[in-house]
C-alpha positions as a LaTeX table, in Angstrom:
\begin{tabular}{lrrr}
\hline
Residue & $x$ (\AA) & $y$ (\AA) & $z$ (\AA) \\
\hline
Met1 & 30.14 & 68.54 & 16.75 \\
Glu2 & 31.38 & 71.24 & 15.09 \\
Asn3 & 28.70 & 70.57 & 12.42 \\
Glu4 & 25.72 & 70.94 & 15.07 \\
Phe5 & 27.73 & 74.03 & 16.03 \\
Asn6 & 27.84 & 75.47 & 12.61 \\
Asn7 & 24.07 & 74.41 & 12.34 \\
Ile8 & 23.18 & 76.68 & 15.41 \\
Leu9 & 25.05 & 79.74 & 14.16 \\
Glu10 & 23.09 & 79.36 & 11.17 \\
Ala11 & 19.78 & 79.19 & 12.88 \\
Ile12 & 20.65 & 82.04 & 14.95 \\
Cys13 & 21.77 & 84.14 & 12.14 \\
Glu14 & 18.45 & 83.38 & 10.23 \\
Arg15 & 16.32 & 84.60 & 13.52 \\
Asp16 & 18.68 & 87.50 & 14.41 \\
Thr17 & 20.06 & 89.07 & 10.96 \\
Arg18 & 22.03 & 91.99 & 12.65 \\
Tyr19 & 25.24 & 90.19 & 13.23 \\
Lys20 & 27.31 & 87.77 & 10.82 \\
Val21 & 28.33 & 84.24 & 11.82 \\
Asp22 & 31.98 & 85.45 & 12.10 \\
Ala23 & 30.94 & 87.71 & 14.63 \\
Tyr24 & 29.58 & 84.64 & 16.84 \\
Glu25 & 32.75 & 82.42 & 15.75 \\
Phe26 & 34.66 & 85.24 & 17.25 \\
Val27 & 32.96 & 85.59 & 20.38 \\
Met28 & 33.52 & 81.70 & 21.19 \\
Glu29 & 37.14 & 82.59 & 20.15 \\
Ala30 & 37.41 & 85.65 & 22.43 \\
Leu31 & 35.99 & 83.46 & 25.08 \\
Ser32 & 39.00 & 80.74 & 25.04 \\
Phe33 & 41.09 & 83.61 & 25.15 \\
Thr34 & 39.69 & 85.45 & 27.71 \\
Gln35 & 39.50 & 82.52 & 30.11 \\
Lys36 & 43.00 & 81.78 & 29.23 \\
Lys37 & 43.93 & 85.56 & 30.02 \\
Phe38 & 42.37 & 85.23 & 33.48 \\
Arg39 & 43.41 & 81.89 & 34.25 \\
Arg40 & 39.80 & 80.76 & 34.38 \\
Ser41 & 38.57 & 77.15 & 33.19 \\
Lys42 & 35.41 & 78.08 & 33.01 \\
His43 & 32.77 & 81.44 & 33.61 \\
Val44 & 34.16 & 85.05 & 32.94 \\
Ile45 & 31.99 & 87.94 & 33.72 \\
Gly46 & 30.97 & 90.48 & 31.00 \\
Gln47 & 33.44 & 93.10 & 31.58 \\
Glu48 & 36.03 & 90.67 & 31.26 \\
Leu49 & 35.02 & 88.94 & 28.26 \\
Leu50 & 34.78 & 92.67 & 26.55 \\
Glu51 & 38.32 & 92.96 & 27.82 \\
Gly52 & 39.37 & 90.05 & 26.13 \\
Met53 & 37.75 & 90.94 & 22.89 \\
Lys54 & 39.24 & 94.10 & 23.08 \\
Glu55 & 42.95 & 92.76 & 23.35 \\
Leu56 & 42.16 & 90.02 & 20.78 \\
Leu57 & 40.78 & 92.21 & 18.02 \\
Leu58 & 43.43 & 94.45 & 18.23 \\
Gln59 & 45.98 & 91.62 & 18.19 \\
Lys60 & 44.22 & 89.95 & 14.92 \\
Phe61 & 42.88 & 93.15 & 13.25 \\
Gly62 & 45.00 & 96.20 & 14.45 \\
Pro63 & 43.96 & 99.33 & 12.32 \\
Leu64 & 41.25 & 97.40 & 10.40 \\
Thr65 & 39.32 & 96.44 & 13.74 \\
Met66 & 36.65 & 99.14 & 12.96 \\
Thr67 & 35.90 & 97.93 & 9.61 \\
Val68 & 35.76 & 94.51 & 10.63 \\
Leu69 & 33.52 & 95.55 & 13.44 \\
Glu70 & 31.21 & 96.91 & 11.08 \\
His71 & 31.19 & 94.22 & 8.73 \\
Trp72 & 30.05 & 91.90 & 11.43 \\
Gly73 & 27.13 & 94.44 & 12.39 \\
Ile74 & 28.89 & 95.15 & 15.45 \\
His75 & 28.57 & 98.86 & 16.75 \\
Ser76 & 29.02 & 98.69 & 20.46 \\
Thr77 & 29.91 & 96.70 & 23.60 \\
Glu78 & 26.03 & 95.54 & 23.77 \\
Asp79 & 26.06 & 94.17 & 20.41 \\
Phe80 & 28.70 & 91.78 & 21.82 \\
Gly81 & 26.51 & 90.95 & 24.70 \\
Asn82 & 23.56 & 90.49 & 22.40 \\
Ile83 & 25.63 & 87.78 & 20.84 \\
Val84 & 26.54 & 86.22 & 24.17 \\
Phe85 & 22.81 & 86.13 & 25.12 \\
Asn86 & 21.72 & 84.51 & 21.45 \\
Leu87 & 24.27 & 81.84 & 22.21 \\
Val88 & 23.18 & 81.38 & 25.98 \\
Glu89 & 19.58 & 81.30 & 24.64 \\
Asn90 & 20.50 & 78.33 & 22.32 \\
Arg91 & 22.65 & 76.45 & 24.99 \\
Val92 & 25.71 & 76.88 & 23.26 \\
Leu93 & 27.06 & 78.97 & 26.39 \\
Ser94 & 25.72 & 79.41 & 30.15 \\
Lys95 & 25.13 & 81.84 & 32.37 \\
Thr96 & 24.71 & 82.76 & 36.13 \\
Glu97 & 21.95 & 84.34 & 38.00 \\
Glu98 & 24.02 & 87.44 & 38.07 \\
Asp99 & 24.77 & 87.84 & 34.26 \\
Ser100 & 23.00 & 90.41 & 32.69 \\
Leu101 & 22.99 & 92.02 & 29.24 \\
Asp102 & 23.66 & 95.27 & 31.40 \\
His103 & 26.84 & 94.09 & 31.83 \\
Phe104 & 27.80 & 94.71 & 28.37 \\
Arg105 & 26.14 & 98.09 & 27.88 \\
Asn106 & 28.54 & 101.32 & 27.57 \\
Ile107 & 31.62 & 99.28 & 28.48 \\
Tyr108 & 34.26 & 101.37 & 26.14 \\
Asp109 & 33.71 & 103.34 & 23.21 \\
Phe110 & 34.71 & 101.53 & 20.09 \\
Asp111 & 36.27 & 104.65 & 18.11 \\
Ala112 & 38.46 & 105.90 & 21.63 \\
Val113 & 39.94 & 102.20 & 21.61 \\
Phe114 & 40.11 & 100.85 & 18.31 \\
Asn115 & 40.98 & 104.09 & 16.34 \\
His116 & 42.46 & 106.67 & 18.60 \\
Gly117 & 43.64 & 104.47 & 21.47 \\
Tyr118 & 45.36 & 102.25 & 18.64 \\
Arg119 & 47.25 & 105.25 & 17.28 \\
Lys120 & 48.43 & 106.24 & 20.54 \\
Glu121 & 50.00 & 102.68 & 20.96 \\
Leu122 & 51.30 & 102.61 & 17.55 \\
Glu123 & 53.08 & 106.31 & 18.13 \\
Lys124 & 54.34 & 104.88 & 21.48 \\
Lys125 & 55.95 & 102.02 & 19.38 \\
Ile126 & 57.45 & 103.79 & 16.97 \\
Ser127 & 58.96 & 106.45 & 19.15 \\
Arg128 & 60.68 & 103.60 & 21.03 \\
Leu129 & 62.09 & 102.20 & 17.80 \\
Arg130 & 63.83 & 105.68 & 17.17 \\
\hline
\end{tabular}
């Protein structure tokens, strides 16, 4: 099963060279994380997935999040939507009639969240330690 998944990801990345395999693997990890966060066994909407991704990215990569995203070829929330819909087209994920790439457009600004937002949260934590 894992081998089949890896083959699908390699095929997707050959057709769509914008994103690295790691980005697809992260989206799958973030989907599982988000389902647990919202206590869903199946479907989550695009905005929920993006919120879960934001939280997981900051947990895993902290101040390096922007560097990781750039390495993966991801520059906006819409890029995550493109990855999700590539996975849908290849039957790794499914979608409902209501799901749309529009649900991933301009949901949050990466710089505001991962640079400025991270620094603000870090300052709060540091001030609590004093």
